[in-house]
PyMOL CGO cylinders between C-alpha atoms (Angstrom):
from pymol import cmd
from pymol.cgo import CYLINDER

trace = [
    CYLINDER, 0.00, 0.00, 0.00, 1.36, 3.38, -1.02, 0.3, 1, 1, 1, 1, 1, 1,
    CYLINDER, 1.36, 3.38, -1.02, 1.90, 6.07, 1.56, 0.3, 1, 1, 1, 1, 1, 1,
    CYLINDER, 1.90, 6.07, 1.56, -0.38, 9.11, 1.51, 0.3, 1, 1, 1, 1, 1, 1,
    CYLINDER, -0.38, 9.11, 1.51, 1.23, 12.28, 0.15, 0.3, 1, 1, 1, 1, 1, 1,
    CYLINDER, 1.23, 12.28, 0.15, 0.39, 15.44, 2.10, 0.3, 1, 1, 1, 1, 1, 1,
    CYLINDER, 0.39, 15.44, 2.10, 0.44, 18.53, -0.10, 0.3, 1, 1, 1, 1, 1, 1,
    CYLINDER, 0.44, 18.53, -0.10, 0.72, 21.82, 1.76, 0.3, 1, 1, 1, 1, 1, 1,
    CYLINDER, 0.72, 21.82, 1.76, -1.02, 24.48, -0.30, 0.3, 1, 1, 1, 1, 1, 1,
    CYLINDER, -1.02, 24.48, -0.30, 0.22, 28.07, -0.36, 0.3, 1, 1, 1, 1, 1, 1,
    CYLINDER, 0.22, 28.07, -0.36, -1.92, 30.78, 1.28, 0.3, 1, 1, 1, 1, 1, 1,
    CYLINDER, -1.92, 30.78, 1.28, -3.09, 32.52, -1.93, 0.3, 1, 1, 1, 1, 1, 1,
    CYLINDER, -3.09, 32.52, -1.93, -5.80, 30.24, -3.31, 0.3, 1, 1, 1, 1, 1, 1,
    CYLINDER, -5.80, 30.24, -3.31, -7.37, 32.73, -5.69, 0.3, 1, 1, 1, 1, 1, 1,
    CYLINDER, -7.37, 32.73, -5.69, -7.73, 33.26, -9.43, 0.3, 1, 1, 1, 1, 1, 1,
    CYLINDER, -7.73, 33.26, -9.43, -4.57, 35.41, -9.46, 0.3, 1, 1, 1, 1, 1, 1,
    CYLINDER, -4.57, 35.41, -9.46, -2.49, 32.36, -8.45, 0.3, 1, 1, 1, 1, 1, 1,
    CYLINDER, -2.49, 32.36, -8.45, -4.69, 29.52, -9.71, 0.3, 1, 1, 1, 1, 1, 1,
    CYLINDER, -4.69, 29.52, -9.71, -2.05, 28.27, -12.17, 0.3, 1, 1, 1, 1, 1, 1,
    CYLINDER, -2.05, 28.27, -12.17, 0.31, 27.50, -9.27, 0.3, 1, 1, 1, 1, 1, 1,
    CYLINDER, 0.31, 27.50, -9.27, -2.45, 25.72, -7.37, 0.3, 1, 1, 1, 1, 1, 1,
    CYLINDER, -2.45, 25.72, -7.37, -3.38, 23.75, -10.49, 0.3, 1, 1, 1, 1, 1, 1,
    CYLINDER, -3.38, 23.75, -10.49, 0.21, 22.63, -11.11, 0.3, 1, 1, 1, 1, 1, 1,
    CYLINDER, 0.21, 22.63, -11.11, 0.69, 21.61, -7.49, 0.3, 1, 1, 1, 1, 1, 1,
    CYLINDER, 0.69, 21.61, -7.49, -2.47, 19.52, -7.41, 0.3, 1, 1, 1, 1, 1, 1,
    CYLINDER, -2.47, 19.52, -7.41, -2.07, 17.89, -10.84, 0.3, 1, 1, 1, 1, 1, 1,
    CYLINDER, -2.07, 17.89, -10.84, 1.55, 16.91, -10.14, 0.3, 1, 1, 1, 1, 1, 1,
    CYLINDER, 1.55, 16.91, -10.14, 0.44, 15.39, -6.84, 0.3, 1, 1, 1, 1, 1, 1,
    CYLINDER, 0.44, 15.39, -6.84, -2.37, 13.38, -8.42, 0.3, 1, 1, 1, 1, 1, 1,
    CYLINDER, -2.37, 13.38, -8.42, -0.09, 12.19, -11.20, 0.3, 1, 1, 1, 1, 1, 1,
    CYLINDER, -0.09, 12.19, -11.20, 2.64, 11.19, -8.73, 0.3, 1, 1, 1, 1, 1, 1,
    CYLINDER, 2.64, 11.19, -8.73, 0.70, 9.50, -5.94, 0.3, 1, 1, 1, 1, 1, 1,
    CYLINDER, 0.70, 9.50, -5.94, -2.33, 7.30, -5.45, 0.3, 1, 1, 1, 1, 1, 1,
    CYLINDER, -2.33, 7.30, -5.45, -3.39, 8.94, -2.18, 0.3, 1, 1, 1, 1, 1, 1,
    CYLINDER, -3.39, 8.94, -2.18, -3.22, 12.71, -1.67, 0.3, 1, 1, 1, 1, 1, 1,
    CYLINDER, -3.22, 12.71, -1.67, -4.27, 14.88, 1.25, 0.3, 1, 1, 1, 1, 1, 1,
    CYLINDER, -4.27, 14.88, 1.25, -4.40, 18.64, 0.77, 0.3, 1, 1, 1, 1, 1, 1,
    CYLINDER, -4.40, 18.64, 0.77, -3.39, 20.81, 3.71, 0.3, 1, 1, 1, 1, 1, 1,
    CYLINDER, -3.39, 20.81, 3.71, -5.14, 24.17, 3.34, 0.3, 1, 1, 1, 1, 1, 1,
    CYLINDER, -5.14, 24.17, 3.34, -3.93, 26.98, 5.62, 0.3, 1, 1, 1, 1, 1, 1,
    CYLINDER, -3.93, 26.98, 5.62, -6.79, 28.26, 7.78, 0.3, 1, 1, 1, 1, 1, 1,
    CYLINDER, -6.79, 28.26, 7.78, -5.73, 31.83, 7.00, 0.3, 1, 1, 1, 1, 1, 1,
    CYLINDER, -5.73, 31.83, 7.00, -5.54, 31.24, 3.23, 0.3, 1, 1, 1, 1, 1, 1,
    CYLINDER, -5.54, 31.24, 3.23, -7.28, 33.63, 0.87, 0.3, 1, 1, 1, 1, 1, 1,
    CYLINDER, -7.28, 33.63, 0.87, -9.78, 31.47, -1.02, 0.3, 1, 1, 1, 1, 1, 1,
    CYLINDER, -9.78, 31.47, -1.02, -12.12, 32.28, -3.89, 0.3, 1, 1, 1, 1, 1, 1,
    CYLINDER, -12.12, 32.28, -3.89, -14.49, 30.36, -6.14, 0.3, 1, 1, 1, 1, 1, 1,
    CYLINDER, -14.49, 30.36, -6.14, -11.75, 29.50, -8.67, 0.3, 1, 1, 1, 1, 1, 1,
    CYLINDER, -11.75, 29.50, -8.67, -9.98, 27.37, -6.05, 0.3, 1, 1, 1, 1, 1, 1,
    CYLINDER, -9.98, 27.37, -6.05, -13.20, 25.58, -5.10, 0.3, 1, 1, 1, 1, 1, 1,
    CYLINDER, -13.20, 25.58, -5.10, -13.80, 24.82, -8.79, 0.3, 1, 1, 1, 1, 1, 1,
    CYLINDER, -13.80, 24.82, -8.79, -10.23, 23.55, -9.10, 0.3, 1, 1, 1, 1, 1, 1,
    CYLINDER, -10.23, 23.55, -9.10, -10.70, 21.21, -6.14, 0.3, 1, 1, 1, 1, 1, 1,
    CYLINDER, -10.70, 21.21, -6.14, -13.96, 19.86, -7.57, 0.3, 1, 1, 1, 1, 1, 1,
    CYLINDER, -13.96, 19.86, -7.57, -12.22, 19.18, -10.90, 0.3, 1, 1, 1, 1, 1, 1,
    CYLINDER, -12.22, 19.18, -10.90, -9.28, 17.56, -9.08, 0.3, 1, 1, 1, 1, 1, 1,
    CYLINDER, -9.28, 17.56, -9.08, -11.68, 15.28, -7.20, 0.3, 1, 1, 1, 1, 1, 1,
    CYLINDER, -11.68, 15.28, -7.20, -13.10, 14.10, -10.53, 0.3, 1, 1, 1, 1, 1, 1,
    CYLINDER, -13.10, 14.10, -10.53, -9.62, 13.60, -12.02, 0.3, 1, 1, 1, 1, 1, 1,
    CYLINDER, -9.62, 13.60, -12.02, -8.44, 11.60, -9.01, 0.3, 1, 1, 1, 1, 1, 1,
    CYLINDER, -8.44, 11.60, -9.01, -11.59, 9.48, -9.04, 0.3, 1, 1, 1, 1, 1, 1,
    CYLINDER, -11.59, 9.48, -9.04, -11.27, 8.78, -12.78, 0.3, 1, 1, 1, 1, 1, 1,
    CYLINDER, -11.27, 8.78, -12.78, -7.70, 7.59, -12.17, 0.3, 1, 1, 1, 1, 1, 1,
    CYLINDER, -7.70, 7.59, -12.17, -8.71, 5.42, -9.21, 0.3, 1, 1, 1, 1, 1, 1,
    CYLINDER, -8.71, 5.42, -9.21, -6.86, 7.65, -6.77, 0.3, 1, 1, 1, 1, 1, 1,
    CYLINDER, -6.86, 7.65, -6.77, -7.80, 9.19, -3.43, 0.3, 1, 1, 1, 1, 1, 1,
    CYLINDER, -7.80, 9.19, -3.43, -7.92, 12.96, -2.87, 0.3, 1, 1, 1, 1, 1, 1,
    CYLINDER, -7.92, 12.96, -2.87, -8.97, 14.37, 0.49, 0.3, 1, 1, 1, 1, 1, 1,
    CYLINDER, -8.97, 14.37, 0.49, -8.45, 17.32, 2.79, 0.3, 1, 1, 1, 1, 1, 1,
    CYLINDER, -8.45, 17.32, 2.79, -6.06, 16.83, 5.68, 0.3, 1, 1, 1, 1, 1, 1,
    CYLINDER, -6.06, 16.83, 5.68, -8.42, 18.80, 7.95, 0.3, 1, 1, 1, 1, 1, 1,
    CYLINDER, -8.42, 18.80, 7.95, -12.11, 19.67, 7.59, 0.3, 1, 1, 1, 1, 1, 1,
    CYLINDER, -12.11, 19.67, 7.59, -12.74, 22.96, 5.81, 0.3, 1, 1, 1, 1, 1, 1,
    CYLINDER, -12.74, 22.96, 5.81, -12.28, 25.80, 8.25, 0.3, 1, 1, 1, 1, 1, 1,
    CYLINDER, -12.28, 25.80, 8.25, -11.41, 29.47, 8.23, 0.3, 1, 1, 1, 1, 1, 1,
    CYLINDER, -11.41, 29.47, 8.23, -11.53, 31.17, 4.83, 0.3, 1, 1, 1, 1, 1, 1,
    CYLINDER, -11.53, 31.17, 4.83, -12.06, 27.88, 3.02, 0.3, 1, 1, 1, 1, 1, 1,
    CYLINDER, -12.06, 27.88, 3.02, -15.27, 27.25, 4.95, 0.3, 1, 1, 1, 1, 1, 1,
    CYLINDER, -15.27, 27.25, 4.95, -16.42, 30.83, 4.41, 0.3, 1, 1, 1, 1, 1, 1,
    CYLINDER, -16.42, 30.83, 4.41, -15.79, 30.48, 0.66, 0.3, 1, 1, 1, 1, 1, 1,
    CYLINDER, -15.79, 30.48, 0.66, -17.79, 27.24, 0.62, 0.3, 1, 1, 1, 1, 1, 1,
    CYLINDER, -17.79, 27.24, 0.62, -20.65, 28.94, 2.44, 0.3, 1, 1, 1, 1, 1, 1,
    CYLINDER, -20.65, 28.94, 2.44, -20.58, 31.92, 0.04, 0.3, 1, 1, 1, 1, 1, 1,
    CYLINDER, -20.58, 31.92, 0.04, -20.47, 29.65, -3.02, 0.3, 1, 1, 1, 1, 1, 1,
    CYLINDER, -20.47, 29.65, -3.02, -23.47, 27.56, -2.02, 0.3, 1, 1, 1, 1, 1, 1,
    CYLINDER, -23.47, 27.56, -2.02, -21.54, 24.32, -2.62, 0.3, 1, 1, 1, 1, 1, 1,
    CYLINDER, -21.54, 24.32, -2.62, -22.68, 22.95, 0.73, 0.3, 1, 1, 1, 1, 1, 1,
    CYLINDER, -22.68, 22.95, 0.73, -26.33, 23.83, 0.16, 0.3, 1, 1, 1, 1, 1, 1,
    CYLINDER, -26.33, 23.83, 0.16, -28.08, 20.50, -0.40, 0.3, 1, 1, 1, 1, 1, 1,
    CYLINDER, -28.08, 20.50, -0.40, -24.66, 18.88, -0.85, 0.3, 1, 1, 1, 1, 1, 1,
    CYLINDER, -24.66, 18.88, -0.85, -24.45, 15.15, -1.38, 0.3, 1, 1, 1, 1, 1, 1,
    CYLINDER, -24.45, 15.15, -1.38, -23.18, 13.00, 1.49, 0.3, 1, 1, 1, 1, 1, 1,
    CYLINDER, -23.18, 13.00, 1.49, -19.88, 12.40, -0.36, 0.3, 1, 1, 1, 1, 1, 1,
    CYLINDER, -19.88, 12.40, -0.36, -19.37, 16.15, -0.79, 0.3, 1, 1, 1, 1, 1, 1,
    CYLINDER, -19.37, 16.15, -0.79, -20.05, 16.91, 2.87, 0.3, 1, 1, 1, 1, 1, 1,
    CYLINDER, -20.05, 16.91, 2.87, -17.70, 14.09, 3.82, 0.3, 1, 1, 1, 1, 1, 1,
    CYLINDER, -17.70, 14.09, 3.82, -14.96, 15.47, 1.56, 0.3, 1, 1, 1, 1, 1, 1,
    CYLINDER, -14.96, 15.47, 1.56, -15.20, 19.11, 2.63, 0.3, 1, 1, 1, 1, 1, 1,
    CYLINDER, -15.20, 19.11, 2.63, -16.29, 18.78, 6.25, 0.3, 1, 1, 1, 1, 1, 1,
    CYLINDER, -16.29, 18.78, 6.25, -15.25, 15.23, 7.19, 0.3, 1, 1, 1, 1, 1, 1,
    CYLINDER, -15.25, 15.23, 7.19, -18.81, 14.55, 8.27, 0.3, 1, 1, 1, 1, 1, 1,
    CYLINDER, -18.81, 14.55, 8.27, -19.71, 10.94, 8.84, 0.3, 1, 1, 1, 1, 1, 1,
    CYLINDER, -19.71, 10.94, 8.84, -23.21, 9.70, 8.21, 0.3, 1, 1, 1, 1, 1, 1,
    CYLINDER, -23.21, 9.70, 8.21, -25.25, 7.95, 10.87, 0.3, 1, 1, 1, 1, 1, 1,
    CYLINDER, -25.25, 7.95, 10.87, -26.66, 4.63, 9.72, 0.3, 1, 1, 1, 1, 1, 1,
]
cmd.load_cgo(trace, "trace")
C-alpha cells in the first residue's frame, strides 16, 4: 500500500495564483495514489480554487486515486464554501470530503 502524500497548499488560493495551485495539485495526483491537501486556515480562497478542487476530485476518481483534505474545511475555506453555495443541499460524499462529516446509519 502506497503512503499518503500530504500537499501543503500556499496561502493565496485565488484566481490570481490559480495556475500554481493547479500545477501543485495535478503533479500530486499524477505522482501518488493517495493525496491529502493541507489548506492553511488563514488562506485567501475564492471560487476558482473551489472549482479547481472539484475538478481535481473528478480527475483523481477517474484515475482510481484518493484525494482528500487533511483537515475539515475551516477558516476562509469554509467561508468560501458557504458563500459559493456548494454545501447547500450537498451530497453525502461532498459533505464528507469538505467537512469530514460521517453519516449515521
